[in-house]
KOLPA-421840 format. One line per 8 residues: number of its first residue (from 1); their letters; for each residue x, y, z of N, C-alpha, C. Coordinates in Angstrom, 1 decimal, decimal comma. Example, Ala and Ser with C-alpha at 12.3 -4.5 7.8 and 13.67 -1.06 7.14 Angstrom:
BEGIN
1) as) 13,2 -5,7 7,8 12,3 -4,5 7,8 13,2 -3,3 7,8 ~ 12,8 -2,2 7,1 13,7 -1,1 7,1 12,9 0,0 7,9;
This chain:
BEGIN
1) mlklpnal) 0,8 -1,2 0,0 0,0 0,0 0,0 0,9 1,3 0,0 ~ 2,0 1,2 0,7 2,9 2,4 0,7 3,4 2,7 -0,7 ~ 3,5 1,7 -1,6 4,0 2,0 -2,9 2,8 2,4 -3,8 ~ 1,6 2,4 -3,3 0,4 2,8 -4,1 -0,3 3,9 -3,3 ~ 0,3 5,1 -3,3 -0,3 6,2 -2,5 -1,7 6,5 -2,9 ~ -2,1 6,3 -4,1 -3,5 6,6 -4,6 -4,5 5,5 -4,0 ~ -4,0 4,3 -3,7 -4,9 3,4 -3,0 -5,3 3,9 -1,6 ~ -4,3 4,4 -0,9 -4,6 5,0 0,4 -5,5 6,2 0,3;
9) ligalvaq) -5,3 7,0 -0,7 -6,1 8,2 -0,9 -7,6 7,8 -1,2 ~ -7,8 6,8 -2,1 -9,1 6,4 -2,4 -9,8 5,8 -1,2 ~ -9,1 5,0 -0,4 -9,6 4,4 0,8 -10,1 5,5 1,8 ~ -9,3 6,5 1,9 -9,6 7,6 2,9 -10,8 8,4 2,4 ~ -10,9 8,7 1,1 -12,0 9,4 0,5 -13,3 8,6 0,7 ~ -13,3 7,3 0,4 -14,5 6,5 0,6 -14,9 6,5 2,0 ~ -13,9 6,3 2,9 -14,2 6,3 4,4 -14,8 7,6 4,8 ~ -14,4 8,7 4,3 -15,0 10,0 4,7 -16,4 10,1 4,2;
17) vllfpald) -16,7 9,6 3,0 -18,1 9,6 2,5 -19,0 8,8 3,4 ~ -18,5 7,6 3,8 -19,3 6,7 4,6 -19,4 7,2 6,1 ~ -18,4 7,9 6,6 -18,4 8,2 8,0 -19,1 9,6 8,3 ~ -19,1 10,5 7,3 -19,5 11,8 7,5 -21,0 11,9 8,0 ~ -21,9 11,2 7,5 -23,3 11,3 8,0 -23,5 11,0 9,4 ~ -22,7 10,0 9,9 -22,9 9,6 11,3 -22,1 10,5 12,3 ~ -20,8 10,9 11,9 -20,0 11,6 12,8 -20,4 13,1 12,9 ~ -21,0 13,6 11,8 -21,3 15,0 11,8 -22,4 15,4 12,8;
25) riaggraf) -23,1 14,4 13,3 -24,3 14,6 14,2 -24,0 14,2 15,6 ~ -22,8 13,8 16,0 -22,5 13,3 17,4 -21,5 14,3 18,0 ~ -21,5 14,3 19,3 -20,5 15,1 20,0 -19,1 14,6 19,8 ~ -18,2 15,5 19,4 -16,8 15,1 19,1 -16,7 14,6 17,7 ~ -17,7 14,3 17,0 -17,6 13,8 15,7 -17,0 14,8 14,7 ~ -17,4 16,1 14,9 -16,9 17,1 14,0 -15,4 17,3 14,1 ~ -14,9 17,2 15,4 -13,4 17,3 15,6 -12,7 16,1 14,9 ~ -13,3 14,9 15,0 -12,7 13,8 14,4 -12,7 13,9 12,8;
33) lvvfewli) -13,7 14,5 12,3 -13,8 14,7 10,9 -12,8 15,7 10,4 ~ -12,5 16,7 11,2 -11,5 17,7 10,8 -10,1 17,0 10,8 ~ -9,8 16,2 11,8 -8,5 15,5 11,8 -8,5 14,5 10,6 ~ -9,6 13,9 10,3 -9,6 12,9 9,2 -9,4 13,6 7,9 ~ -10,0 14,8 7,8 -9,8 15,6 6,6 -8,3 16,1 6,4 ~ -7,6 16,3 7,5 -6,2 16,6 7,5 -5,5 15,4 6,8 ~ -5,8 14,2 7,2 -5,2 13,0 6,7 -5,5 12,9 5,2 ~ -6,7 13,2 4,8 -7,0 13,2 3,3 -6,2 14,2 2,6;
41) lalalraa) -6,0 15,4 3,1 -5,2 16,4 2,4 -3,8 16,0 2,3 ~ -3,2 15,4 3,4 -1,9 15,0 3,4 -1,7 13,8 2,3 ~ -2,6 12,9 2,3 -2,5 11,8 1,4 -2,7 12,3 -0,1 ~ -3,6 13,3 -0,2 -3,7 13,8 -1,6 -2,4 14,5 -2,1 ~ -1,8 15,3 -1,2 -0,5 15,9 -1,6 0,5 14,9 -1,8 ~ 0,6 13,8 -1,0 1,6 12,7 -1,3 1,3 12,0 -2,6 ~ 0,1 11,8 -2,9 -0,2 11,1 -4,2 0,1 12,0 -5,3 ~ -0,1 13,3 -5,2 0,1 14,3 -6,3 1,6 14,5 -6,5;
49) rakthqsr) 2,4 14,4 -5,5 3,8 14,6 -5,7 4,6 13,3 -5,9 ~ 3,9 12,2 -6,1 4,5 10,9 -6,3 5,4 10,9 -7,5 ~ 5,0 11,5 -8,6 5,8 11,6 -9,8 5,9 13,0 -10,3 ~ 5,2 14,0 -9,8 5,2 15,3 -10,4 6,3 16,2 -9,7 ~ 6,7 15,9 -8,5 7,8 16,6 -7,8 7,4 18,1 -7,7 ~ 6,2 18,4 -7,3 5,8 19,8 -7,1 5,4 20,0 -5,6 ~ 6,3 19,6 -4,7 6,0 19,7 -3,3 5,9 21,1 -2,8 ~ 6,7 22,0 -3,3 6,7 23,4 -2,8 5,3 24,0 -3,2;
57) lgylfllp) 5,0 23,9 -4,5 3,7 24,4 -4,9 2,5 23,8 -4,2 ~ 2,6 22,5 -3,9 1,6 21,8 -3,2 1,4 22,3 -1,8 ~ 2,5 22,6 -1,1 2,4 23,1 0,3 1,8 24,6 0,3 ~ 2,0 25,3 -0,8 1,4 26,6 -0,9 -0,1 26,6 -0,9 ~ -0,6 25,5 -1,5 -2,0 25,2 -1,5 -2,5 24,6 -0,2 ~ -1,7 23,7 0,3 -2,1 22,8 1,4 -2,2 23,6 2,7 ~ -1,2 24,4 3,0 -1,1 25,1 4,3 -2,3 26,0 4,6 ~ -2,6 26,9 3,7 -3,8 27,8 3,9 -5,1 27,0 4,0;
65) avvlhvla) -5,2 25,9 3,2 -6,4 25,1 3,2 -6,6 24,4 4,6 ~ -5,5 24,0 5,2 -5,6 23,3 6,5 -5,9 24,4 7,6 ~ -5,2 25,5 7,6 -5,3 26,5 8,7 -6,7 27,1 8,6 ~ -7,2 27,5 7,5 -8,5 28,1 7,4 -9,6 27,1 7,7 ~ -9,4 25,8 7,3 -10,4 24,8 7,6 -10,6 24,7 9,1 ~ -9,5 24,6 9,8 -9,6 24,5 11,3 -10,2 25,7 11,9 ~ -9,8 26,9 11,5 -10,4 28,1 12,1 -11,9 28,2 11,8 ~ -12,3 27,9 10,5 -13,7 27,9 10,2 -14,5 26,9 10,9;
73) afttlpgl) -13,9 25,8 11,3 -14,6 24,7 11,9 -14,9 25,0 13,4 ~ -14,0 25,8 14,0 -14,1 25,9 15,5 -14,2 27,4 15,9 ~ -14,3 28,3 15,0 -14,6 29,7 15,3 -15,7 30,3 14,4 ~ -16,1 31,4 14,8 -17,2 32,1 14,0 -16,8 33,4 13,5 ~ -15,5 33,6 13,3 -15,0 34,9 12,8 -15,6 35,0 11,3 ~ -16,1 36,2 11,0 -16,6 36,4 9,6 -15,5 36,3 8,6 ~ -15,9 35,7 7,5 -15,0 35,6 6,3 -14,2 34,4 6,3 ~ -14,1 33,6 7,4 -13,2 32,5 7,5 -13,8 31,3 6,7;
81) ypaslvtq) -15,2 31,2 6,8 -15,8 30,0 6,1 -15,7 30,1 4,5 ~ -16,0 31,3 3,9 -15,8 31,4 2,5 -14,4 31,3 2,1 ~ -13,5 31,8 2,9 -12,0 31,7 2,6 -11,6 30,2 2,6 ~ -12,1 29,5 3,6 -11,8 28,1 3,7 -12,3 27,3 2,5 ~ -13,5 27,6 2,0 -14,0 27,0 0,8 -13,2 27,2 -0,4 ~ -12,7 28,5 -0,6 -11,9 28,8 -1,7 -10,6 28,1 -1,7 ~ -9,9 28,0 -0,5 -8,6 27,3 -0,4 -8,8 25,8 -0,6 ~ -9,9 25,3 -0,1 -10,1 23,8 -0,3 -10,3 23,5 -1,8;
89) aafhgfvv) -11,1 24,3 -2,5 -11,4 24,1 -3,9 -10,1 24,2 -4,7 ~ -9,3 25,2 -4,3 -8,0 25,4 -5,0 -7,0 24,3 -4,8 ~ -7,0 23,8 -3,6 -6,1 22,6 -3,3 -6,5 21,4 -4,0 ~ -7,8 21,1 -4,0 -8,3 19,9 -4,7 -8,1 20,0 -6,2 ~ -8,3 21,3 -6,7 -8,0 21,5 -8,1 -6,5 21,2 -8,5 ~ -5,6 21,7 -7,6 -4,2 21,5 -7,8 -3,9 20,0 -7,8 ~ -4,5 19,2 -6,9 -4,2 17,8 -6,9 -4,7 17,1 -8,1 ~ -5,9 17,5 -8,6 -6,5 16,9 -9,8 -5,6 17,2 -11,0;
97) wsllryvf) -5,1 18,4 -11,1 -4,2 18,8 -12,2 -2,9 17,9 -12,1 ~ -2,3 17,8 -10,9 -1,1 17,0 -10,7 -1,3 15,6 -11,0 ~ -2,4 15,0 -10,6 -2,7 13,6 -10,9 -2,9 13,4 -12,4 ~ -3,5 14,4 -13,1 -3,7 14,3 -14,5 -2,4 14,2 -15,2 ~ -1,4 15,1 -14,8 -0,1 15,0 -15,4 0,6 13,7 -15,1 ~ 0,4 13,2 -13,9 1,0 11,9 -13,6 0,4 10,7 -14,5 ~ -0,9 10,7 -14,7 -1,5 9,7 -15,5 -1,0 9,7 -16,9 ~ -0,8 10,9 -17,4 -0,5 11,1 -18,8 1,0 11,3 -19,1;
105) sddvmtid) 1,8 11,0 -18,1 3,3 11,3 -18,1 4,0 10,3 -19,0 ~ 3,6 9,1 -19,2 4,3 8,1 -19,9 3,3 7,2 -20,7 ~ 3,9 6,2 -21,4 3,1 5,3 -22,2 2,8 4,0 -21,5 ~ 3,1 3,9 -20,2 2,8 2,6 -19,5 1,8 3,0 -18,4 ~ 0,7 2,2 -18,4 -0,3 2,4 -17,4 -0,1 1,5 -16,2 ~ 0,4 2,0 -15,1 0,7 1,2 -13,9 -0,6 1,1 -13,1 ~ -0,6 0,2 -12,1 -1,7 0,1 -11,1 -1,9 1,4 -10,4 ~ -0,9 2,1 -10,0 -1,0 3,3 -9,2 -1,6 4,4 -10,1;
113) ellaaasm) -1,3 4,4 -11,4 -1,8 5,4 -12,3 -3,3 5,1 -12,6 ~ -3,7 3,9 -12,6 -5,1 3,6 -12,7 -5,9 4,1 -11,4 ~ -5,3 3,9 -10,3 -5,8 4,3 -9,0 -5,8 5,9 -9,0 ~ -4,8 6,5 -9,6 -4,7 7,9 -9,7 -5,9 8,5 -10,5 ~ -6,2 7,8 -11,6 -7,3 8,2 -12,4 -8,6 8,2 -11,6 ~ -8,8 7,1 -10,8 -10,0 7,1 -10,0 -10,0 8,2 -8,9 ~ -8,8 8,4 -8,3 -8,7 9,4 -7,3 -9,0 10,8 -7,8 ~ -8,5 11,0 -9,1 -8,8 12,3 -9,7 -10,3 12,5 -9,9;
121) yillafaf) -11,0 11,5 -10,3 -12,4 11,6 -10,5 -13,2 12,0 -9,2 ~ -12,8 11,3 -8,1 -13,4 11,6 -6,8 -13,1 13,0 -6,4 ~ -11,8 13,4 -6,5 -11,4 14,7 -6,0 -12,0 15,8 -6,8 ~ -12,3 15,5 -8,1 -13,0 16,5 -8,9 -14,4 16,8 -8,4 ~ -15,0 15,8 -7,9 -16,3 16,0 -7,3 -16,2 16,8 -6,0 ~ -15,2 16,5 -5,2 -15,0 17,3 -4,0 -14,7 18,8 -4,3 ~ -13,9 19,0 -5,3 -13,5 20,4 -5,6 -14,7 21,2 -6,0 ~ -15,6 20,6 -6,8 -16,8 21,3 -7,2 -17,8 21,5 -6,1;
129) aylyalie) -17,8 20,5 -5,1 -18,7 20,6 -4,0 -18,3 21,9 -3,1 ~ -17,0 22,1 -3,0 -16,6 23,3 -2,3 -17,0 24,6 -3,1 ~ -16,9 24,6 -4,4 -17,4 25,7 -5,2 -18,9 25,9 -5,0 ~ -19,7 24,8 -5,0 -21,1 24,9 -4,8 -21,4 25,5 -3,4 ~ -20,7 25,1 -2,4 -20,9 25,6 -1,0 -20,6 27,1 -1,0 ~ -19,6 27,5 -1,7 -19,2 28,9 -1,7 -20,4 29,7 -2,4 ~ -20,9 29,2 -3,5 -22,0 29,8 -4,2 -23,3 29,9 -3,2 ~ -23,5 28,8 -2,5 -24,7 28,8 -1,6 -24,5 29,8 -0,5;
137) flhpgaff) -23,2 30,0 0,0 -22,9 30,9 1,0 -23,1 32,4 0,5 ~ -22,7 32,6 -0,7 -22,8 34,0 -1,2 -24,2 34,3 -1,7 ~ -24,9 33,3 -2,2 -26,2 33,5 -2,7 -27,1 32,4 -2,1 ~ -27,6 32,6 -0,8 -28,5 31,7 -0,2 -29,7 31,4 -1,0 ~ -30,0 30,1 -1,2 -31,1 29,7 -2,0 -30,7 29,4 -3,4 ~ -29,4 29,4 -3,7 -28,9 29,1 -5,0 -29,2 27,7 -5,5 ~ -29,4 26,8 -4,5 -29,7 25,4 -4,7 -31,0 25,1 -4,0 ~ -31,9 24,4 -4,7 -33,2 24,0 -4,1 -33,3 22,5 -3,9;
145) inpinnpd) -33,7 22,1 -2,7 -33,9 20,7 -2,4 -35,3 20,5 -2,1 ~ -35,9 19,4 -2,7 -37,3 19,1 -2,4 -37,5 19,0 -0,9 ~ -38,5 19,7 -0,4 -38,8 19,8 1,0 -39,0 18,4 1,6 ~ -39,5 17,4 0,9 -39,7 16,1 1,4 -38,4 15,5 1,8 ~ -37,3 15,8 1,0 -36,0 15,2 1,3 -35,1 16,1 2,1 ~ -35,7 17,3 2,5 -34,9 18,3 3,3 -35,8 19,0 4,2 ~ -36,3 18,3 5,3 -37,3 19,0 6,2 -36,8 20,2 6,9 ~ -35,5 20,3 7,2 -35,0 21,5 8,0 -34,7 22,6 7,0;
153) gtvgwwel) -34,8 22,4 5,7 -34,6 23,5 4,8 -33,1 24,0 4,7 ~ -32,2 23,3 5,2 -30,8 23,7 5,1 -30,1 23,0 3,9 ~ -29,1 23,7 3,3 -28,3 23,2 2,2 -26,9 23,2 2,7 ~ -26,4 22,1 3,2 -25,0 22,0 3,7 -24,0 21,4 2,7 ~ -22,8 21,3 3,2 -21,7 20,8 2,3 -22,0 19,3 1,9 ~ -22,5 18,5 2,8 -22,8 17,1 2,5 -23,8 17,0 1,4 ~ -24,9 17,8 1,4 -25,9 17,8 0,3 -25,3 18,2 -1,0 ~ -24,4 19,2 -0,9 -23,7 19,7 -2,2 -22,7 18,7 -2,7;
161) lyfsftcl) -22,1 17,9 -1,8 -21,2 16,9 -2,3 -21,9 15,8 -3,0 ~ -23,1 15,4 -2,5 -23,9 14,5 -3,1 -24,4 15,0 -4,5 ~ -24,7 16,3 -4,5 -25,2 16,9 -5,8 -24,0 16,9 -6,8 ~ -22,8 17,2 -6,3 -21,6 17,2 -7,2 -21,4 15,9 -7,8 ~ -21,5 14,8 -7,1 -21,3 13,5 -7,7 -22,5 13,2 -8,7 ~ -23,6 13,7 -8,4 -24,8 13,5 -9,3 -24,5 14,2 -10,6 ~ -23,9 15,4 -10,6 -23,6 16,1 -11,8 -22,4 15,5 -12,6 ~ -21,4 15,1 -11,8 -20,2 14,5 -12,4 -20,5 13,2 -13,2;
169) tsvgfgei) -21,4 12,4 -12,6 -21,7 11,1 -13,2 -22,8 11,2 -14,2 ~ -23,4 12,4 -14,3 -24,5 12,7 -15,3 -25,7 11,7 -15,1 ~ -26,1 11,5 -13,9 -27,2 10,6 -13,6 -28,5 11,4 -13,4 ~ -28,5 12,7 -13,5 -29,7 13,5 -13,3 -29,7 14,2 -12,0 ~ -30,4 15,3 -11,8 -30,4 16,1 -10,6 -31,1 15,5 -9,4 ~ -32,2 14,8 -9,7 -32,9 14,2 -8,5 -33,6 15,3 -7,7 ~ -33,4 15,3 -6,4 -34,2 16,2 -5,5 -33,5 17,5 -5,4 ~ -32,2 17,7 -5,9 -31,5 18,9 -5,7 -31,3 19,5 -7,1;
177) tpvadaar) -31,7 20,8 -7,2 -31,6 21,5 -8,5 -30,9 22,9 -8,3 ~ -30,1 23,3 -9,3 -29,5 24,7 -9,2 -30,6 25,7 -9,6 ~ -30,7 26,8 -8,9 -31,7 27,8 -9,2 -31,0 29,1 -9,7 ~ -29,9 29,5 -9,0 -29,2 30,8 -9,4 -28,4 30,6 -10,6 ~ -28,2 31,6 -11,4 -27,5 31,6 -12,6 -26,0 31,1 -12,4 ~ -25,4 31,6 -11,3 -24,0 31,3 -11,0 -23,9 29,8 -10,7 ~ -24,9 29,2 -10,0 -24,9 27,8 -9,7 -25,0 27,0 -11,0 ~ -25,9 27,4 -11,9 -26,1 26,7 -13,2 -24,9 26,8 -14,0;
185) avvmlqqm) -24,2 27,9 -14,0 -23,0 28,1 -14,8 -21,9 27,1 -14,3 ~ -21,7 26,9 -13,0 -20,7 26,0 -12,5 -21,1 24,6 -12,8 ~ -22,4 24,3 -12,7 -22,9 22,9 -13,0 -22,6 22,6 -14,4 ~ -22,8 23,5 -15,4 -22,4 23,2 -16,8 -20,9 22,9 -16,9 ~ -20,1 23,7 -16,2 -18,7 23,4 -16,3 -18,3 22,0 -15,8 ~ -19,0 21,6 -14,7 -18,7 20,3 -14,1 -19,2 19,2 -15,0 ~ -20,4 19,4 -15,6 -20,9 18,4 -16,6 -19,9 18,2 -17,8 ~ -19,4 19,3 -18,3 -18,5 19,2 -19,4 -17,2 18,5 -18,9;
193) agvlyval) -16,7 18,9 -17,7 -15,5 18,3 -17,2 -15,7 16,8 -17,0 ~ -16,8 16,3 -16,5 -17,0 14,9 -16,3 -17,1 14,1 -17,6 ~ -17,7 14,7 -18,6 -17,8 14,0 -19,9 -16,4 14,0 -20,6 ~ -15,7 15,1 -20,6 -14,4 15,2 -21,2 -13,4 14,3 -20,5 ~ -13,5 14,2 -19,2 -12,6 13,3 -18,5 -12,7 11,9 -18,9 ~ -13,9 11,4 -18,9 -14,2 10,0 -19,4 -13,7 9,8 -20,8 ~ -13,9 10,8 -21,7 -13,5 10,6 -23,1 -12,0 10,6 -23,2 ~ -11,3 11,5 -22,4 -9,9 11,5 -22,4 -9,2 10,2 -21,9;
201) lisrmtqm) -9,8 9,7 -20,8 -9,3 8,5 -20,2 -9,4 7,3 -21,2 ~ -10,6 7,2 -21,8 -10,8 6,1 -22,7 -9,9 6,2 -23,9 ~ -9,7 7,5 -24,4 -8,8 7,7 -25,6 -7,4 7,4 -25,2 ~ -7,0 7,7 -24,0 -5,6 7,4 -23,5 -5,4 5,9 -23,5 ~ -6,3 5,2 -22,9 -6,1 3,8 -22,7 -6,2 3,1 -24,1 ~ -7,0 3,5 -25,0 -7,1 2,9 -26,3 -5,8 3,2 -27,1 ~ -5,3 4,4 -27,0 -4,0 4,7 -27,6 -2,9 3,9 -27,1 ~ -2,8 3,7 -25,8 -1,8 2,9 -25,2 -1,9 1,4 -25,6;
209) qarrrs) -3,1 0,9 -25,7 -3,3 -0,5 -26,1 -2,9 -0,7 -27,6 ~ -3,1 0,3 -28,4 -2,7 0,3 -29,8 -1,2 0,3 -30,0 ~ -0,5 1,1 -29,2 0,9 1,1 -29,2 1,5 -0,2 -28,7 ~ 0,9 -0,8 -27,7 1,4 -2,1 -27,2 1,3 -3,2 -28,3 ~ 0,2 -3,2 -29,0 0,0 -4,2 -30,1 1,0 -4,0 -31,2 ~ 1,3 -2,7 -31,6 2,2 -2,5 -32,7 3,6 -2,8 -32,3;
């Protein structure tokens, strides 16, 4: 597993998705989630620098993301929450870009590169979820959730992460729909990114298979 940093990253991301609904509602659960998210950020940076050697640039994105995330989680100072969302989206975007370079760096598809492709897809959903949370913060009501599925009327990061995966996989909106123009604009970008990513990955693997045969 130590030689496959993206395997650890995927495991941590899946664990966060599974643990978040339960831990976010219990005492001390939020603190555990913050620590766990630190682990994910560290694993993401390790996976991104596995072959790209961009550690300095990575730390420039990582450090403000970690500091602002902690401050926003445990304090109520104005401006910290949107700043945290911006730095989180920027860091996840940097990791996606680094993993993309890693996957397309040579003509041999290793197991870790396949795992990197999967990690990149998941992290792309996380990056857009932070952007959606920022839009909802700046424009409350930018996303509408069917009241039957949202009795308390709140639109949190968890709901927007679910919505982000819905857009990325192009399975349809379901009970959450974008209402504001800014939200719809970012949704269109994510939909295009999701379709292009799958097309690029299939094209890459087909090209590599053709070269191997020749």
